N, C-alpha and C positions, 0 to 999 in steps of 0.2 A: 504494500500500500504506500502511495506517495503522500508525504506530509510536507507541510510548510512550516519552517521555523522563522520566527521574527525576533530579532535581537534589537532592543532599543537602548541606546546609551544616552542617559539624561545628564545634561551639562549644568548641574546645580546640586543643591542640597537634597538629600534623600527625603522622599515624601512630598516634595514641593514641585509643582508644574514648572519645568525648566523652560526658559525662553528658547533654548536651542536643544535639539535632539538629533542623534544620528541613528537612523533606522536601517537595518540590514535584513534582507530576505534571501532564503535559499531553500530548495526542496531537498528532502532526504527520504530514505526508505526505512520504515520501522519494521524490523524483523521479529519483534517480540511476539510470542504466541498469545500471551494474555495482555491485550491492549486495553489500556484504561485512558479515560479522558484526561489530558494533561492541561493543567491550568497555568496561567502566567505566574512567574516566580521571580523574585529578586535574584540577581546573579552578580557575584563580585566581579568588578572590572579587572581584567588582567592587564597590569601595567607592563610596558616593555622593560625587560630585564637589562638590556644594553641601551643606554641612553644616547642613541644616535638618531639622526633624522634621515637615514638613507633607505628606509623601508616604509611602505605604505601604512602598516599597522602602527608604527611609532608616530608617524605624521598625524594620523587620525586621532590618536590619544592626545597628542600635544594640542591639537586643535580643540578637542573637547575640554581640556584643562584650561586653556585660555578663555574659552567662552563661559566656563564655570566661574571665573574669578575676576575678569576685567571688563570694564565698560567705558563708555564715553567719559572723557575727563581724566582717565588714568594716563600713564606715560609710556611712550616708546623711547627708549634711551639707547643711543648708539655711541660706543666708545672705541677708539683706536689708540695705537701706540706711536709716540714719536721715536726717533732713532735712539735717543738716550735710554728709553725705557723698554725697547723692544724685547720681549721675553725670548729666552733661549729655546724653549720648547713649550708644549701644551701644558705640561705639569706646572711650570712656573706661571703660565697664563691663568690657570685655574686658581692658583694661590692669590694672584692679583684680584681675581673676581671675589674671592672670599674676603680679602682685606677691604675691598671697596664696599661690600655689603656691611662689614663690621663698622666702617666709618659712617655709613648712611644710618645704620641702626643706632649708633651712639648719638648722632645729631637728632634723630627722631625721639630717642629717650629723653633728651634735654627739653624737647618741646611737648613731652607728655603723650607721644604717639606710640602705638604698638609696633613691633618689628615689621619690616617691610614684607609685603607679599610680592613675589616676582617669579618669572621664568627667565632663563638666560640661554641664548643660543650662541655658541662659540664656533667660529668658522676659521679653519686654517687653510689658506690658499695653497695652490700647487707649489709656489715658491717659498712657502713657510711663513708668510705674513699672517698674523692673527688679529682678529677683531671680534667684538662682542655686541650682541643686541639684547637688551632687556625689555620686557614688558613688566611694569610694576605699578602698584597702586599710586595714586596721585596726591597723597596727603602731604608730602614734603614739597616745598616750593622748588620749581625748576632751577632757578639760579643757584640755590644752595646745593642742590643735588649735583649739578654740573661741576661745581668746585671740588666735590669730594673724590673725583677720579684722579686727577693730578698726574697722569702718565701720558698725556697727549690730548687728542680731540675728544670732547664729550658734548653731545647734543640731546636735549630732552624735548620731545614734542607731545602735546596732548593728543590722545586717541580721538579720532574723528571717524566713527564707524560709517560704512557705506549704507545707504538707505535699504538696500535689499540684502546684501551679503554680510552686513555688519563688519566684523573684523577679519573675515575670510581673506580679503586681498592682502592684508598685512601678514597674516599667518602663512599664506601661500608664498609670499616673498621670503619670509624667514625660513621656510621649509624647502625652498627651491633646490634642485639637485646641485650639489657643490662640485667645483673643479678639484677641490682637495678633500679635507675631512670636516665633518660638521657633527657637533654633539650638543645636547641640551641638559640643563640642570634646573632645579626649582627650589624654592623655599619649602619648609615642612608645614607651613600654616595655611596651605591652600585647600579650598573645597575640592574634594575628589569626585570626578564623574562616577556614576553608578549605572549598572546595566540591569535590565529586566529581560527575561526570555519568555516568549509565548509560542507554544507549539500548536496552537489552534487559533490563529488570528481570524477574527470574525469576517472581515471583508477582503481577505486575500485567499487565492486558490491557485492550484497548479495551472489552471486554464489562464488565469490573469497573468501569472508569471511568464507563461509561454507567449502571451500577447506583448508583455513588456519587452521581452527579448527581441522582438521584431520591430518595436516602435523606436523612433528617434528619441534620444534622451531628453530633448527639450520641447517635446510636443505636448499639446494640451491634453491629449488622451492619456498619456503616461502620468501626467500631473493629477488628473482626476482619479485614476486607479489608486495611486499612493495616498492621496489626501483623504479618500473615502475610508481608508483603514486607520487614519490618524486624525480624528476629528479635532478641530481647534488649531491645527498646524497647517502651514503652507509649505509646499516643496520649494526649496531654494536651488538644489542641484541634485541630479541623479547620475550615478556612475554604474556601469554594468560591465561585467567581465566573466569569462568562462574560467572557472577555477579547476585546475588540474588536480589539486589535492583532494577535492571532494567530488570531482567529476560532475559538477553542476554549474549552472549559471548563478552568479552572485550579484545582488543588487544592493547598492549602498546609496542611501538618501540623506542629504542634509536638509533639515527642516527647522522652522522657527514658528513661534506662536503667531497666530493671525492677530492683527491689530484690532482693538476693540472699537466698534462703531459707536462713537460717542453721540452721534445724532439720534441713534435708536434709543440709547439710554435716556437722552433728554426728552424724547417723545413719551417714553414710558413714565418718566418722572412727572411730566406735565399732566399726563392723563390721570395719574394717581392723585395729584393735587386737586384736579377738578372734581374727581370722584369724592374726595374727602370733604370738599366744600359743599357737595350734595345739592 
């Protein structure tokens, strides 16, 4: 018997409707003799063991982590090295990152702020030049933050999410395939994405997956199929691929909460007030 498995990664606190979700679908064959109805269940998110950004799984987890923790007004910080402070190797560069964070946290403590929340992407070019990108909360002023680097260029910009894709363009830039090596680290105080698994999605079937396989990824028909199984969310992007490891087509969907129609709320409120006035 052919079954459909749906895995949803929620980019936010457990039990709260996340603004962003990642939804994956694939079919599988259940060979158990005693088949029972399987319900949706929470599933611990498997974090990448090797913190590199050279594989799709790691990139998608990194994306979920960023969407779980950072919003408009937080900071994208880029730091580079001048000739005097250029690190000898990646190990020294990561010590520089740790010391930078310690200086930032010391300043934050003086201002009564909690430790900084951040992710850091470190890129080592083919010629050995290293630079770092941080996404961090925006509680500390940009000018103060920039002065804490002290080893070359440092620039902090406020995050300005795209209207449709939110922070995805910036995340895509940070995750782009490197010419050299690329790795990422993060603070320990971040909200962790969590997964739920559903082996009986109400509005998804093998027939619909077969249809999705043949539809263009950006067509309205594909959007309707996926959104019907995820009420309240709109499809931002669909990726599909044939997975040799499971011998099936695999569908990966980026989704976000649909905006609330405030005009509808106003009409409801107005009607209620008129009813109350009787």
